[in-house]
C-alpha positions as CSV (number, residue, x, y, z in Angstrom):
1,Y,-22.6,25.0,-2.7
2,R,-25.8,25.1,-0.7
3,V,-27.7,26.7,-2.9
4,R,-29.1,26.5,-6.9
5,A,-29.0,29.2,-8.7
6,D,-31.9,28.1,-10.7
7,D,-33.7,28.3,-6.9
8,R,-36.6,30.8,-7.8
9,A,-37.8,30.8,-4.1
10,R,-34.3,31.8,-3.2
11,V,-33.0,33.8,-6.8
12,R,-34.8,36.1,-8.1
13,A,-33.1,38.4,-11.5
14,D,-34.1,39.2,-15.4
15,L,-30.6,37.6,-15.7
16,V,-28.8,35.3,-13.8
17,I,-25.6,34.3,-14.8
18,A,-24.6,31.0,-12.1
19,I,-20.1,30.1,-11.5
20,D,-21.1,26.1,-11.1
21,D,-18.5,23.4,-11.4
22,I,-19.5,20.6,-10.4
23,E,-21.5,20.2,-12.9
24,R,-25.7,20.4,-11.4
25,D,-27.1,21.9,-14.8
26,L,-28.6,25.1,-13.8
27,V,-31.2,26.0,-15.1
28,V,-30.0,29.6,-15.8
29,D,-29.2,32.3,-18.6
30,F,-25.2,31.6,-18.0
31,V,-22.9,29.6,-16.7
32,I,-19.0,30.1,-16.0
33,D,-17.2,26.3,-15.2
34,P,-13.7,27.7,-14.9
35,D,-12.5,23.7,-13.7
36,P,-9.6,23.1,-16.5
37,G,-11.0,19.8,-17.7
38,A,-14.6,21.4,-17.2
39,D,-16.7,20.1,-20.4
40,A,-19.2,22.2,-21.3
41,R,-22.0,20.6,-23.0
42,V,-22.8,19.0,-19.3
43,H,-24.4,22.5,-18.9
44,W,-27.3,22.1,-21.7
45,A,-30.2,23.5,-19.1
46,A,-28.6,26.3,-19.1
47,K,-28.9,29.3,-22.5
48,A,-25.3,30.0,-22.1
49,V,-22.5,28.4,-21.0
50,V,-18.3,29.4,-20.6
51,A,-16.0,26.6,-19.5
52,G,-12.4,25.0,-18.8
53,A,-9.3,26.7,-17.6
54,P,-9.5,29.8,-20.2
55,Y,-12.2,31.1,-17.6
56,A,-9.8,29.7,-14.1
57,L,-11.0,32.6,-11.6
58,V,-7.7,33.3,-10.3
59,D,-6.5,37.0,-9.1
60,P,-5.3,38.7,-11.9
61,G,-3.1,40.3,-9.3
62,L,-0.9,37.7,-9.1
63,R,1.6,37.4,-11.3
64,A,2.4,41.1,-9.9
65,F,4.8,38.9,-7.4
66,P,7.9,37.7,-8.2
67,V,8.2,34.4,-8.4
68,T,11.3,32.9,-7.2
69,P,13.6,31.6,-10.3
70,M,14.1,27.7,-11.2
71,A,17.3,26.5,-9.7
72,E,18.6,23.3,-9.5
73,K,18.6,23.1,-5.8
74,V,15.2,23.4,-4.0
75,G,15.1,25.5,-0.9
76,R,11.6,25.8,-0.1
77,I,8.4,23.6,-0.4
78,L,4.7,24.9,1.2
79,V,1.4,22.2,2.1
80,T,-1.3,23.8,1.5
81,T,-4.7,21.8,1.9
82,G,-7.0,24.9,1.9
83,G,-9.4,26.5,4.6
84,S,-11.2,23.3,6.6
85,D,-8.5,20.4,6.6
86,A,-9.5,19.6,9.9
87,D,-8.6,16.1,9.6
88,G,-5.1,17.0,9.6
89,H,-3.9,16.2,5.4
90,G,-1.5,18.8,5.4
91,T,0.1,18.3,8.7
92,R,0.8,15.0,7.9
93,V,2.5,16.1,4.0
94,A,4.1,18.3,5.8
95,I,6.0,16.4,8.1
96,A,6.5,13.4,5.3
97,L,8.5,15.7,4.1
98,A,10.3,16.8,6.7
99,D,11.6,13.4,7.4
100,A,12.5,13.0,3.4
101,L,14.3,16.1,2.7
102,P,15.9,16.6,5.9
103,G,17.0,20.2,7.0
104,M,14.2,21.4,3.3
105,Q,12.6,24.7,4.3
106,I,8.6,23.2,4.6
107,R,6.3,26.1,4.9
108,Q,2.2,25.2,6.2
109,I,-0.3,26.8,5.5
110,V,-3.1,26.5,8.3
111,G,-6.8,27.5,7.0
112,P,-8.6,28.6,10.2
113,W,-10.2,25.2,10.5
114,G,-7.4,22.9,9.9
115,V,-5.3,21.0,11.9
116,G,-1.4,22.0,12.0
117,T,1.6,20.6,14.3
118,D,4.0,21.3,16.7
119,D,7.1,19.4,14.8
120,D,9.7,22.4,14.6
121,R,10.8,20.8,11.9
122,V,7.6,22.5,9.6
123,E,7.3,26.0,9.7
124,T,2.9,27.2,10.8
125,V,1.9,30.0,8.4
126,H,-1.2,31.7,8.6
127,A,-2.2,34.0,5.6
128,P,-6.2,35.5,5.9
129,D,-4.6,38.1,3.6
130,G,-4.6,35.3,0.4
131,L,-1.5,32.8,-0.5
132,G,0.4,35.0,-2.7
133,P,3.3,35.7,-2.0
134,E,3.9,32.3,-0.2
135,I,3.3,30.4,-3.8
136,A,5.5,33.1,-5.6
137,A,8.6,32.5,-2.6
138,A,7.7,28.3,-2.7
139,D,10.2,26.4,-5.7
140,I,7.7,23.9,-5.2
141,V,3.6,23.7,-3.5
142,V,1.8,20.5,-2.6
143,T,-1.6,21.6,-2.7
144,A,-5.6,19.9,-2.7
145,G,-6.9,21.0,-6.4
146,G,-9.2,23.4,-5.2
147,V,-8.0,27.1,-6.3
148,T,-4.6,27.5,-4.8
149,M,-3.6,24.9,-7.2
150,L,-4.8,27.1,-9.8
151,E,-3.0,30.4,-8.2
152,A,0.1,27.8,-7.8
153,C,-0.1,27.0,-11.9
154,C,-0.4,31.0,-12.6
155,L,2.3,31.9,-10.3
156,G,4.5,29.0,-12.9
157,R,5.2,26.9,-9.5
158,P,5.1,23.3,-10.2
159,V,2.6,21.4,-8.3
160,V,1.9,18.9,-7.0
161,A,-2.3,17.9,-6.0
162,F,-4.1,15.4,-4.4
163,S,-8.0,15.9,-4.4
164,I,-9.3,15.7,-0.6
165,A,-12.8,17.4,-1.6
166,E,-15.9,16.6,-3.1
167,G,-15.2,18.4,-6.3
168,Q,-11.4,18.6,-7.0
169,G,-11.2,15.4,-8.6
170,R,-11.9,17.3,-12.2
171,A,-9.7,20.4,-12.0
172,L,-6.7,18.2,-11.0
173,A,-7.4,15.4,-14.0
174,G,-7.9,18.4,-15.8
175,A,-4.8,19.7,-15.2
176,A,-2.8,16.4,-14.7
177,H,-3.8,15.7,-18.1
178,V,-1.6,19.1,-19.8
179,G,0.9,18.3,-17.8
180,A,0.8,21.2,-15.7
181,V,0.4,19.7,-12.3
182,I,1.5,15.9,-11.1
183,A,-1.8,14.0,-9.8
184,V,-1.3,12.2,-6.7
185,D,-3.3,10.8,-3.8
186,V,-2.5,12.1,-1.0
187,S,-0.8,8.8,1.2
188,S,2.1,9.4,-1.5
189,A,1.9,13.4,-2.8
190,A,5.2,13.4,0.0
191,E,7.4,10.8,-2.0
192,V,6.6,12.1,-5.5
193,T,7.5,15.5,-3.9
194,A,11.3,14.3,-3.1
195,R,11.8,12.5,-6.3
196,L,10.6,16.1,-7.9
197,A,13.1,17.8,-5.5
198,H,16.1,16.5,-7.6
199,D,14.4,16.5,-11.1
200,M,15.0,20.0,-12.4
201,N,13.9,18.9,-15.9
202,T,10.1,17.6,-14.6
203,R,10.2,21.1,-12.8
204,S,11.0,23.0,-15.6
205,R,8.2,21.6,-17.5
206,L,5.1,21.8,-15.0
207,A,5.8,25.4,-14.6
208,T,5.9,26.1,-18.3
209,S,2.7,24.0,-18.1
210,A,1.2,25.6,-15.9
211,R,1.8,28.9,-17.0
212,V,-0.4,28.9,-20.1
213,L,-2.9,26.6,-18.4
214,V,-3.4,29.6,-16.2
215,D,-2.7,32.9,-17.4
216,G,-4.5,35.0,-15.4
217,H,-6.7,36.4,-17.5
218,G,-9.8,33.9,-16.8
219,S,-11.6,37.2,-15.2
220,A,-11.4,39.2,-17.6
221,R,-12.6,36.9,-20.2
222,V,-15.4,36.0,-18.0
223,A,-16.1,40.0,-17.3
224,A,-15.8,40.5,-21.4
225,V,-18.5,37.6,-22.1
226,I,-20.9,39.0,-20.0
227,A,-20.6,41.9,-21.1
């Protein structure tokens, strides 16, 4: 994000292809805007554009992970807010969930610049090799609206998501618009998740819509266009 792909003093090539999800209107040959809700028309300066959830850039190997079957009773909730949640949003949500759902297994992913908790009701998890197995094993994923939200959709998990960083709002709104996630303010995430834990019908609808939104083939589609 600190470098523009059309900065000719830093990027020199006969063909410039850029991934851009903050609508910088780059003057390049090809832009990939992979967010749900992205609009190709905002990138008018690029020679070619693909945009939206069909081009979501998630690991195509995600679908190989065996996922927890949908069940009436929720057993595990995963909370993840990115690698740099120094403000402790994830910790506050995890503790609030432990208060709201006594006995529930609450697992919190803590990134390298994140803040964890010593509350023994919350299991702190470090996952430097990727979150795929953790997401697949969760009955509900509570996440910031970044790549992890898209990964959780790809794995068909019921998702409660919020925006805590610049650039997450559009993807979150796009996914919520088609019923793939429940978009909330971070302050209400625990309350909404606790209700969702007792609503299997809504969880099932979310999971179905999520897998349709992000099918895991976005990178292959982008590669085909580039080729």
